[in-house]
Each structure stands twice: as structure tokens, then as C-alpha cells.
PDB file of N, CA, C and O in Angstrom, chain B, residues numbered from 101:
ATOM      1  N   MET B 101      10.435 -10.499  11.583  1.00  0.00           N
ATOM      2  CA  MET B 101       9.472  -9.396  11.639  1.00  0.00           C
ATOM      3  C   MET B 101       9.745  -8.276  10.980  1.00  0.00           C
ATOM      4  O   MET B 101      10.532  -7.517  11.546  1.00  0.00           O
ATOM      5  N   MET B 102       9.110  -7.789   9.426  1.00  0.00           N
ATOM      6  CA  MET B 102      10.093  -5.985   9.648  1.00  0.00           C
ATOM      7  C   MET B 102       8.553  -5.786   9.699  1.00  0.00           C
ATOM      8  O   MET B 102       7.745  -6.705   9.563  1.00  0.00           O
ATOM      9  N   GLU B 103       8.206  -4.343   9.932  1.00  0.00           N
ATOM     10  CA  GLU B 103       7.287  -3.582   9.965  1.00  0.00           C
ATOM     11  C   GLU B 103       7.830  -2.034   9.349  1.00  0.00           C
ATOM     12  O   GLU B 103       8.977  -1.589   9.316  1.00  0.00           O
ATOM     13  N   PHE B 104       6.171  -1.237   8.751  1.00  0.00           N
ATOM     14  CA  PHE B 104       6.812  -0.335   7.321  1.00  0.00           C
ATOM     15  C   PHE B 104       5.601   0.671   7.818  1.00  0.00           C
ATOM     16  O   PHE B 104       4.698   0.543   6.991  1.00  0.00           O
ATOM     17  N   TYR B 105       5.324   1.359   8.556  1.00  0.00           N
ATOM     18  CA  TYR B 105       4.813   2.388   8.540  1.00  0.00           C
ATOM     19  C   TYR B 105       4.461   3.161   7.716  1.00  0.00           C
ATOM     20  O   TYR B 105       5.489   3.836   7.776  1.00  0.00           O
ATOM     21  N   PHE B 106       3.368   4.095   6.332  1.00  0.00           N
ATOM     22  CA  PHE B 106       3.259   4.853   6.065  1.00  0.00           C
ATOM     23  C   PHE B 106       1.936   5.332   5.275  1.00  0.00           C
ATOM     24  O   PHE B 106       1.004   4.559   5.056  1.00  0.00           O
ATOM     25  N   SER B 107       1.947   7.028   4.764  1.00  0.00           N
ATOM     26  CA  SER B 107       0.096   7.281   4.642  1.00  0.00           C
ATOM     27  C   SER B 107      -0.164   7.120   3.269  1.00  0.00           C
ATOM     28  O   SER B 107       0.864   7.302   2.617  1.00  0.00           O
ATOM     29  N   VAL B 108      -1.246   6.821   2.511  1.00  0.00           N
ATOM     30  CA  VAL B 108      -1.137   6.817   1.207  1.00  0.00           C
ATOM     31  C   VAL B 108      -2.598   7.617   1.332  1.00  0.00           C
ATOM     32  O   VAL B 108      -3.447   7.854   2.191  1.00  0.00           O
ATOM     33  N   ARG B 109      -2.297   7.925  -0.333  1.00  0.00           N
ATOM     34  CA  ARG B 109      -3.418   9.094  -0.488  1.00  0.00           C
ATOM     35  C   ARG B 109      -3.549   8.928  -2.281  1.00  0.00           C
ATOM     36  O   ARG B 109      -2.745   9.582  -2.945  1.00  0.00           O
ATOM     37  N   ILE B 110      -4.718   7.922  -3.118  1.00  0.00           N
ATOM     38  CA  ILE B 110      -5.058   8.120  -3.781  1.00  0.00           C
ATOM     39  C   ILE B 110      -6.670   7.644  -4.419  1.00  0.00           C
ATOM     40  O   ILE B 110      -7.546   6.785  -4.314  1.00  0.00           O
ATOM     41  N   SER B 111      -6.350   8.733  -5.041  1.00  0.00           N
ATOM     42  CA  SER B 111      -8.288   9.090  -5.736  1.00  0.00           C
ATOM     43  C   SER B 111      -8.774   7.762  -6.148  1.00  0.00           C
ATOM     44  O   SER B 111      -7.940   6.865  -6.276  1.00  0.00           O
ATOM     45  N   TYR B 112      -9.955   7.535  -6.360  1.00  0.00           N
ATOM     46  CA  TYR B 112     -10.921   6.492  -6.732  1.00  0.00           C
ATOM     47  C   TYR B 112      -9.831   6.668  -7.841  1.00  0.00           C
ATOM     48  O   TYR B 112      -8.726   6.239  -7.509  1.00  0.00           O
ATOM     49  N   LYS B 113      -9.906   7.128  -8.895  1.00  0.00           N
ATOM     50  CA  LYS B 113      -9.541   7.082 -10.260  1.00  0.00           C
ATOM     51  C   LYS B 113      -8.754   6.972 -10.777  1.00  0.00           C
ATOM     52  O   LYS B 113      -8.709   6.420 -11.876  1.00  0.00           O
ATOM     53  N   ASP B 114      -7.785   7.484 -10.149  1.00  0.00           N
ATOM     54  CA  ASP B 114      -6.137   7.202  -9.630  1.00  0.00           C
ATOM     55  C   ASP B 114      -5.934   5.559  -9.597  1.00  0.00           C
ATOM     56  O   ASP B 114      -5.242   4.881 -10.357  1.00  0.00           O
ATOM     57  N   PHE B 115      -6.662   5.174  -8.604  1.00  0.00           N
ATOM     58  CA  PHE B 115      -6.626   3.801  -8.588  1.00  0.00           C
ATOM     59  C   PHE B 115      -7.037   3.194 -10.021  1.00  0.00           C
ATOM     60  O   PHE B 115      -6.226   2.577 -10.710  1.00  0.00           O
ATOM     61  N   LEU B 116      -8.862   3.511 -10.550  1.00  0.00           N
ATOM     62  CA  LEU B 116      -8.885   2.509 -11.134  1.00  0.00           C
ATOM     63  C   LEU B 116      -7.597   1.687 -12.739  1.00  0.00           C
ATOM     64  O   LEU B 116      -7.833   0.702 -13.439  1.00  0.00           O
ATOM     65  N   GLN B 117      -6.252   2.701 -12.775  1.00  0.00           N
ATOM     66  CA  GLN B 117      -5.817   2.460 -13.477  1.00  0.00           C
ATOM     67  C   GLN B 117      -5.448   0.630 -13.030  1.00  0.00           C
ATOM     68  O   GLN B 117      -5.544  -0.482 -13.549  1.00  0.00           O
ATOM     69  N   TYR B 118      -4.933   1.338 -11.580  1.00  0.00           N
ATOM     70  CA  TYR B 118      -4.925  -0.577 -11.399  1.00  0.00           C
ATOM     71  C   TYR B 118      -5.702  -1.831 -11.823  1.00  0.00           C
ATOM     72  O   TYR B 118      -5.232  -2.962 -11.701  1.00  0.00           O
ATOM     73  N   TYR B 119      -6.934  -1.567 -12.335  1.00  0.00           N
ATOM     74  CA  TYR B 119      -8.379  -2.568 -12.448  1.00  0.00           C
ATOM     75  C   TYR B 119      -8.039  -2.559 -14.309  1.00  0.00           C
ATOM     76  O   TYR B 119      -8.405  -3.527 -14.975  1.00  0.00           O
ATOM     77  N   GLN B 120      -7.449  -1.581 -14.853  1.00  0.00           N
ATOM     78  CA  GLN B 120      -7.768  -1.415 -16.041  1.00  0.00           C
ATOM     79  C   GLN B 120      -6.021  -1.953 -16.718  1.00  0.00           C
ATOM     80  O   GLN B 120      -5.699  -1.659 -17.869  1.00  0.00           O
ATOM     81  N   GLY B 121      -5.256  -2.593 -15.956  1.00  0.00           N
ATOM     82  CA  GLY B 121      -3.717  -3.414 -16.569  1.00  0.00           C
ATOM     83  C   GLY B 121      -2.752  -2.224 -16.063  1.00  0.00           C
ATOM     84  O   GLY B 121      -1.686  -2.566 -15.551  1.00  0.00           O
ATOM     85  N   TYR B 122      -3.043  -0.897 -16.168  1.00  0.00           N
ATOM     86  CA  TYR B 122      -2.091  -0.288 -16.591  1.00  0.00           C
ATOM     87  C   TYR B 122      -0.418   0.031 -14.984  1.00  0.00           C
ATOM     88  O   TYR B 122       0.726   0.278 -15.368  1.00  0.00           O
ATOM     89  N   VAL B 123      -0.705  -0.054 -13.679  1.00  0.00           N
ATOM     90  CA  VAL B 123       0.433  -0.126 -12.403  1.00  0.00           C
ATOM     91  C   VAL B 123      -0.398  -1.422 -12.070  1.00  0.00           C
ATOM     92  O   VAL B 123      -1.531  -1.900 -12.117  1.00  0.00           O
ATOM     93  N   ASP B 124       0.528  -1.603 -11.810  1.00  0.00           N
ATOM     94  CA  ASP B 124       0.272  -3.156 -10.615  1.00  0.00           C
ATOM     95  C   ASP B 124       0.863  -2.770  -9.269  1.00  0.00           C
ATOM     96  O   ASP B 124       0.288  -3.299  -8.318  1.00  0.00           O
ATOM     97  N   LYS B 125       2.067  -1.822  -8.915  1.00  0.00           N
ATOM     98  CA  LYS B 125       2.531  -1.314  -7.738  1.00  0.00           C
ATOM     99  C   LYS B 125       1.959  -0.388  -6.930  1.00  0.00           C
ATOM    100  O   LYS B 125       1.703   0.527  -7.713  1.00  0.00           O
ATOM    101  N   ILE B 126       1.503   0.035  -5.568  1.00  0.00           N
ATOM    102  CA  ILE B 126       1.950   1.395  -4.906  1.00  0.00           C
ATOM    103  C   ILE B 126       2.983   1.845  -4.533  1.00  0.00           C
ATOM    104  O   ILE B 126       3.143   1.314  -3.434  1.00  0.00           O
ATOM    105  N   GLU B 127       3.910   2.562  -4.743  1.00  0.00           N
ATOM    106  CA  GLU B 127       5.174   3.458  -4.384  1.00  0.00           C
ATOM    107  C   GLU B 127       5.016   3.874  -2.757  1.00  0.00           C
ATOM    108  O   GLU B 127       4.090   4.684  -2.720  1.00  0.00           O
ATOM    109  N   VAL B 128       5.390   3.717  -1.783  1.00  0.00           N
ATOM    110  CA  VAL B 128       4.877   3.829  -0.863  1.00  0.00           C
ATOM    111  C   VAL B 128       6.967   4.533   0.507  1.00  0.00           C
ATOM    112  O   VAL B 128       8.098   4.048   0.557  1.00  0.00           O
ATOM    113  N   ARG B 129       6.380   5.625   1.151  1.00  0.00           N
ATOM    114  CA  ARG B 129       7.733   5.936   2.128  1.00  0.00           C
ATOM    115  C   ARG B 129       7.433   5.770   3.322  1.00  0.00           C
ATOM    116  O   ARG B 129       6.477   6.404   3.770  1.00  0.00           O
ATOM    117  N   ASP B 130       8.295   4.718   4.307  1.00  0.00           N
ATOM    118  CA  ASP B 130       8.678   4.162   4.820  1.00  0.00           C
ATOM    119  C   ASP B 130       8.669   6.395   5.748  1.00  0.00           C
ATOM    120  O   ASP B 130       9.423   7.329   5.475  1.00  0.00           O
ATOM    121  N   GLN B 131       7.240   6.324   6.969  1.00  0.00           N
ATOM    122  CA  GLN B 131       7.777   7.287   8.248  1.00  0.00           C
ATOM    123  C   GLN B 131       9.106   7.265   8.471  1.00  0.00           C
ATOM    124  O   GLN B 131       9.902   8.116   8.075  1.00  0.00           O
ATOM    125  N   HIS B 132       9.425   6.023   9.281  1.00  0.00           N
ATOM    126  CA  HIS B 132      10.276   5.655  10.300  1.00  0.00           C
ATOM    127  C   HIS B 132      11.826   5.925   9.703  1.00  0.00           C
ATOM    128  O   HIS B 132      12.579   6.806  10.120  1.00  0.00           O
ATOM    129  N   SER B 133      12.127   4.971   8.639  1.00  0.00           N
ATOM    130  CA  SER B 133      13.503   4.577   7.899  1.00  0.00           C
ATOM    131  C   SER B 133      13.405   5.723   6.371  1.00  0.00           C
ATOM    132  O   SER B 133      14.348   5.650   5.582  1.00  0.00           O
ATOM    133  N   GLY B 134      12.401   6.583   6.104  1.00  0.00           N
ATOM    134  CA  GLY B 134      12.587   6.970   4.943  1.00  0.00           C
ATOM    135  C   GLY B 134      12.564   6.245   4.025  1.00  0.00           C
ATOM    136  O   GLY B 134      12.089   6.676   2.974  1.00  0.00           O
ATOM    137  N   LYS B 135      12.922   5.275   4.072  1.00  0.00           N
ATOM    138  CA  LYS B 135      12.961   3.637   2.327  1.00  0.00           C
ATOM    139  C   LYS B 135      11.262   4.137   1.834  1.00  0.00           C
ATOM    140  O   LYS B 135      10.290   4.813   2.172  1.00  0.00           O
ATOM    141  N   THR B 136      11.987   2.917   0.438  1.00  0.00           N
ATOM    142  CA  THR B 136      11.359   3.738  -0.829  1.00  0.00           C
ATOM    143  C   THR B 136      10.792   1.849  -0.430  1.00  0.00           C
ATOM    144  O   THR B 136      11.503   0.919  -0.048  1.00  0.00           O
ATOM    145  N   LEU B 137       9.078   1.866  -0.756  1.00  0.00           N
ATOM    146  CA  LEU B 137       8.968   0.142  -0.851  1.00  0.00           C
ATOM    147  C   LEU B 137       7.843   0.593  -1.920  1.00  0.00           C
ATOM    148  O   LEU B 137       7.169   1.607  -2.101  1.00  0.00           O
ATOM    149  N   TRP B 138       7.961  -0.508  -2.456  1.00  0.00           N
ATOM    150  CA  TRP B 138       6.918  -1.113  -3.813  1.00  0.00           C
ATOM    151  C   TRP B 138       5.739  -1.866  -3.663  1.00  0.00           C
ATOM    152  O   TRP B 138       5.948  -3.002  -4.090  1.00  0.00           O
ATOM    153  N   ILE B 139       4.074  -1.667  -3.053  1.00  0.00           N
ATOM    154  CA  ILE B 139       3.355  -2.962  -2.247  1.00  0.00           C
ATOM    155  C   ILE B 139       2.613  -3.502  -4.000  1.00  0.00           C
ATOM    156  O   ILE B 139       2.376  -2.690  -4.895  1.00  0.00           O
ATOM    157  N   HIS B 140       2.404  -4.834  -4.094  1.00  0.00           N
ATOM    158  CA  HIS B 140       1.455  -4.828  -4.633  1.00  0.00           C
ATOM    159  C   HIS B 140       0.039  -4.157  -4.655  1.00  0.00           C
ATOM    160  O   HIS B 140      -0.341  -3.680  -3.586  1.00  0.00           O
ATOM    161  N   ALA B 141      -0.915  -4.047  -5.913  1.00  0.00           N
ATOM    162  CA  ALA B 141      -1.841  -2.846  -5.457  1.00  0.00           C
ATOM    163  C   ALA B 141      -3.043  -3.670  -4.809  1.00  0.00           C
ATOM    164  O   ALA B 141      -4.032  -3.153  -4.291  1.00  0.00           O
ATOM    165  N   ARG B 142      -2.726  -5.419  -4.956  1.00  0.00           N
ATOM    166  CA  ARG B 142      -4.049  -5.801  -4.969  1.00  0.00           C
ATOM    167  C   ARG B 142      -4.276  -5.583  -3.190  1.00  0.00           C
ATOM    168  O   ARG B 142      -5.453  -5.582  -2.827  1.00  0.00           O
ATOM    169  N   TYR B 143      -3.542  -5.459  -2.447  1.00  0.00           N
ATOM    170  CA  TYR B 143      -3.051  -5.545  -1.062  1.00  0.00           C
ATOM    171  C   TYR B 143      -4.126  -4.585  -0.256  1.00  0.00           C
ATOM    172  O   TYR B 143      -4.752  -4.681   0.800  1.00  0.00           O
ATOM    173  N   PHE B 144      -3.970  -3.306  -1.641  1.00  0.00           N
ATOM    174  CA  PHE B 144      -5.223  -1.567  -1.329  1.00  0.00           C
ATOM    175  C   PHE B 144      -6.080  -2.334  -1.695  1.00  0.00           C
ATOM    176  O   PHE B 144      -6.813  -2.182  -0.718  1.00  0.00           O
ATOM    177  N   ARG B 145      -6.795  -3.306  -2.531  1.00  0.00           N
ATOM    178  CA  ARG B 145      -8.600  -3.248  -2.465  1.00  0.00           C
ATOM    179  C   ARG B 145      -9.097  -2.871  -1.552  1.00  0.00           C
ATOM    180  O   ARG B 145      -9.414  -1.687  -1.432  1.00  0.00           O
ATOM    181  N   LYS B 146      -9.351  -3.954  -0.459  1.00  0.00           N
ATOM    182  CA  LYS B 146     -10.274  -3.761   0.587  1.00  0.00           C
ATOM    183  C   LYS B 146     -10.301  -2.391   0.906  1.00  0.00           C
ATOM    184  O   LYS B 146     -11.310  -1.800   1.293  1.00  0.00           O
ATOM    185  N   PHE B 147      -9.271  -1.924   0.755  1.00  0.00           N
ATOM    186  CA  PHE B 147      -9.099  -0.239   1.591  1.00  0.00           C
ATOM    187  C   PHE B 147      -9.868   1.128   0.455  1.00  0.00           C
ATOM    188  O   PHE B 147      -9.689   2.343   0.541  1.00  0.00           O
ATOM    189  N   LEU B 148     -10.801   0.294  -0.633  1.00  0.00           N
ATOM    190  CA  LEU B 148     -11.314   1.010  -1.525  1.00  0.00           C
ATOM    191  C   LEU B 148     -12.219   1.616  -1.492  1.00  0.00           C
ATOM    192  O   LEU B 148     -13.149   0.810  -1.504  1.00  0.00           O
ATOM    193  N   THR B 149     -12.706   2.877  -1.444  1.00  0.00           N
ATOM    194  CA  THR B 149     -13.808   3.577  -1.282  1.00  0.00           C
ATOM    195  C   THR B 149     -14.356   4.325  -2.259  1.00  0.00           C
ATOM    196  O   THR B 149     -13.543   4.627  -3.132  1.00  0.00           O
ATOM    197  N   ALA B 150     -15.206   4.638  -2.382  1.00  0.00           N
ATOM    198  CA  ALA B 150     -15.360   5.271  -3.986  1.00  0.00           C
ATOM    199  C   ALA B 150     -15.101   6.969  -3.313  1.00  0.00           C
ATOM    200  O   ALA B 150     -15.601   7.774  -4.099  1.00  0.00           O
ATOM    201  N   ASN B 151     -14.526   7.597  -2.216  1.00  0.00           N
ATOM    202  CA  ASN B 151     -13.285   8.252  -2.154  1.00  0.00           C
ATOM    203  C   ASN B 151     -11.897   8.437  -2.530  1.00  0.00           C
ATOM    204  O   ASN B 151     -11.129   9.382  -2.707  1.00  0.00           O
ATOM    205  N   GLY B 152     -11.864   6.847  -2.595  1.00  0.00           N
ATOM    206  CA  GLY B 152     -10.572   6.103  -3.223  1.00  0.00           C
ATOM    207  C   GLY B 152      -9.766   5.643  -2.266  1.00  0.00           C
ATOM    208  O   GLY B 152     -10.400   5.323  -1.261  1.00  0.00           O
ATOM    209  N   LEU B 153      -8.558   5.478  -2.184  1.00  0.00           N
ATOM    210  CA  LEU B 153      -7.757   5.045  -0.977  1.00  0.00           C
ATOM    211  C   LEU B 153      -6.669   6.078   0.122  1.00  0.00           C
ATOM    212  O   LEU B 153      -5.586   6.589  -0.165  1.00  0.00           O
ATOM    213  N   GLN B 154      -7.448   6.130   1.447  1.00  0.00           N
ATOM    214  CA  GLN B 154      -6.296   6.885   1.677  1.00  0.00           C
ATOM    215  C   GLN B 154      -6.140   6.535   3.555  1.00  0.00           C
ATOM    216  O   GLN B 154      -6.944   5.956   4.286  1.00  0.00           O
ATOM    217  N   GLY B 155      -5.177   6.973   3.792  1.00  0.00           N
ATOM    218  CA  GLY B 155      -5.080   6.613   5.543  1.00  0.00           C
ATOM    219  C   GLY B 155      -3.766   6.849   6.090  1.00  0.00           C
ATOM    220  O   GLY B 155      -2.929   7.733   5.908  1.00  0.00           O
ATOM    221  N   GLN B 156      -3.831   5.502   7.029  1.00  0.00           N
ATOM    222  CA  GLN B 156      -2.096   5.061   7.276  1.00  0.00           C
ATOM    223  C   GLN B 156      -2.331   3.708   7.628  1.00  0.00           C
ATOM    224  O   GLN B 156      -3.280   2.928   7.719  1.00  0.00           O
ATOM    225  N   PHE B 157      -1.155   3.728   7.783  1.00  0.00           N
ATOM    226  CA  PHE B 157      -0.886   1.324   6.985  1.00  0.00           C
ATOM    227  C   PHE B 157       0.324   1.253   7.645  1.00  0.00           C
ATOM    228  O   PHE B 157       1.305   1.972   7.838  1.00  0.00           O
ATOM    229  N   ARG B 158      -0.060   0.172   7.922  1.00  0.00           N
ATOM    230  CA  ARG B 158       1.450  -0.825   8.280  1.00  0.00           C
ATOM    231  C   ARG B 158       1.011  -1.916   7.739  1.00  0.00           C
ATOM    232  O   ARG B 158      -0.040  -2.556   7.750  1.00  0.00           O
ATOM    233  N   LEU B 159       2.800  -2.054   6.906  1.00  0.00           N
ATOM    234  CA  LEU B 159       2.308  -3.169   6.619  1.00  0.00           C
ATOM    235  C   LEU B 159       3.848  -4.610   7.303  1.00  0.00           C
ATOM    236  O   LEU B 159       5.006  -4.236   7.493  1.00  0.00           O
ATOM    237  N   ILE B 160       3.665  -5.205   7.393  1.00  0.00           N
ATOM    238  CA  ILE B 160       4.428  -6.551   7.415  1.00  0.00           C
ATOM    239  C   ILE B 160       4.603  -7.307   6.666  1.00  0.00           C
ATOM    240  O   ILE B 160       3.754  -7.849   5.959  1.00  0.00           O
ATOM    241  N   LEU B 161       6.260  -7.569   6.689  1.00  0.00           N
ATOM    242  CA  LEU B 161       6.804  -8.438   6.031  1.00  0.00           C
ATOM    243  C   LEU B 161       7.751  -9.906   7.127  1.00  0.00           C
ATOM    244  O   LEU B 161       8.295  -9.406   8.111  1.00  0.00           O
ATOM    245  N   ASN B 162       7.905 -11.114   7.047  1.00  0.00           N
ATOM    246  CA  ASN B 162       8.907 -11.859   7.153  1.00  0.00           C
ATOM    247  C   ASN B 162      10.006 -11.657   6.986  1.00  0.00           C
ATOM    248  O   ASN B 162      10.329 -10.592   6.459  1.00  0.00           O
ATOM    249  N   LYS B 163      11.235 -12.839   7.467  1.00  0.00           N
ATOM    250  CA  LYS B 163      12.145 -12.419   8.045  1.00  0.00           C
ATOM    251  C   LYS B 163      12.326 -12.344   6.755  1.00  0.00           C
ATOM    252  O   LYS B 163      12.848 -11.261   6.489  1.00  0.00           O
ATOM    253  N   GLN B 164      12.092 -13.161   5.567  1.00  0.00           N
ATOM    254  CA  GLN B 164      12.691 -12.798   4.824  1.00  0.00           C
ATOM    255  C   GLN B 164      11.896 -12.333   2.731  1.00  0.00           C
ATOM    256  O   GLN B 164      11.913 -12.582   1.525  1.00  0.00           O
ATOM    257  N   GLY B 165      11.396 -11.584   3.785  1.00  0.00           N
ATOM    258  CA  GLY B 165      10.607 -10.064   3.044  1.00  0.00           C
ATOM    259  C   GLY B 165       9.737 -10.128   2.189  1.00  0.00           C
ATOM    260  O   GLY B 165       9.453  -9.439   1.209  1.00  0.00           O
ATOM    261  N   GLU B 166       9.152 -11.415   2.841  1.00  0.00           N
ATOM    262  CA  GLU B 166       7.808 -11.415   1.873  1.00  0.00           C
ATOM    263  C   GLU B 166       6.408 -11.211   3.234  1.00  0.00           C
ATOM    264  O   GLU B 166       6.230 -11.516   4.413  1.00  0.00           O
ATOM    265  N   PHE B 167       5.697 -10.520   2.143  1.00  0.00           N
ATOM    266  CA  PHE B 167       3.814 -10.175   2.564  1.00  0.00           C
ATOM    267  C   PHE B 167       3.667 -10.893   3.862  1.00  0.00           C
ATOM    268  O   PHE B 167       4.129 -12.029   3.750  1.00  0.00           O
ATOM    269  N   GLN B 168       3.007 -10.558   5.527  1.00  0.00           N
ATOM    270  CA  GLN B 168       2.645 -10.856   5.734  1.00  0.00           C
ATOM    271  C   GLN B 168       1.192 -10.189   6.052  1.00  0.00           C
ATOM    272  O   GLN B 168       0.232 -10.957   6.121  1.00  0.00           O
ATOM    273  N   SER B 169       1.051  -9.235   6.186  1.00  0.00           N
ATOM    274  CA  SER B 169       0.007  -8.870   6.170  1.00  0.00           C
ATOM    275  C   SER B 169      -0.177  -7.110   6.774  1.00  0.00           C
ATOM    276  O   SER B 169       0.365  -6.483   7.683  1.00  0.00           O
ATOM    277  N   LEU B 170      -1.500  -6.673   5.464  1.00  0.00           N
ATOM    278  CA  LEU B 170      -1.469  -5.013   5.714  1.00  0.00           C
ATOM    279  C   LEU B 170      -2.866  -4.576   6.204  1.00  0.00           C
ATOM    280  O   LEU B 170      -4.041  -4.870   5.984  1.00  0.00           O
ATOM    281  N   ASN B 171      -2.036  -3.584   7.110  1.00  0.00           N
ATOM    282  CA  ASN B 171      -3.178  -2.811   8.084  1.00  0.00           C
ATOM    283  C   ASN B 171      -3.626  -1.357   8.458  1.00  0.00           C
ATOM    284  O   ASN B 171      -2.862  -0.633   9.096  1.00  0.00           O
ATOM    285  N   LYS B 172      -4.842  -0.937   8.070  1.00  0.00           N
ATOM    286  CA  LYS B 172      -5.413   0.274   8.363  1.00  0.00           C
ATOM    287  C   LYS B 172      -5.037   0.626   9.605  1.00  0.00           C
ATOM    288  O   LYS B 172      -5.202  -0.144  10.551  1.00  0.00           O
ATOM    289  N   LEU B 173      -4.489   1.825   9.740  1.00  0.00           N
ATOM    290  CA  LEU B 173      -4.896   1.938  11.323  1.00  0.00           C
ATOM    291  C   LEU B 173      -5.999   3.223  11.286  1.00  0.00           C
ATOM    292  O   LEU B 173      -6.534   3.608  12.325  1.00  0.00           O
TER     293      LEU B 173
END
């Protein structure tokens, strides 16, 4: 299992690009390793509010690097 921690701040308007089909992934940087990650935007939908997408998150991948969970901290 691999864990990554990062912050996200995207306006509601900018996140609409996902729904309009212009983007499908969100680029984030792990706070501990500095590694750049590309996470499919669909995993963030449940965290989207009228103010956009913002907060601290934890991404968990299995040993094969496949998505397991995304949690807002």
C-alpha cells in the first residue's frame, strides 16, 4: 500500500472543465516526497462544493499502484 498527502484548491468554475470534457485528471504534488501525481477528476466529485474543491487529501494506492481510496482530511 502507498499513501500520498496533498492539498488541492480549484475553483468551481475551473472544475467545470472536467464536466465539459476538457480535462480528466488533476495534477497534485505529494507533500512528503514531492512526487507529482495525476489523479482522475472523477474521484474528487464528491468533495466539490459551490466554493470549488479545496482541502487536504490522502490518496491510497495498492501495491500495484491502483486506486484504493481518496479521503479529505
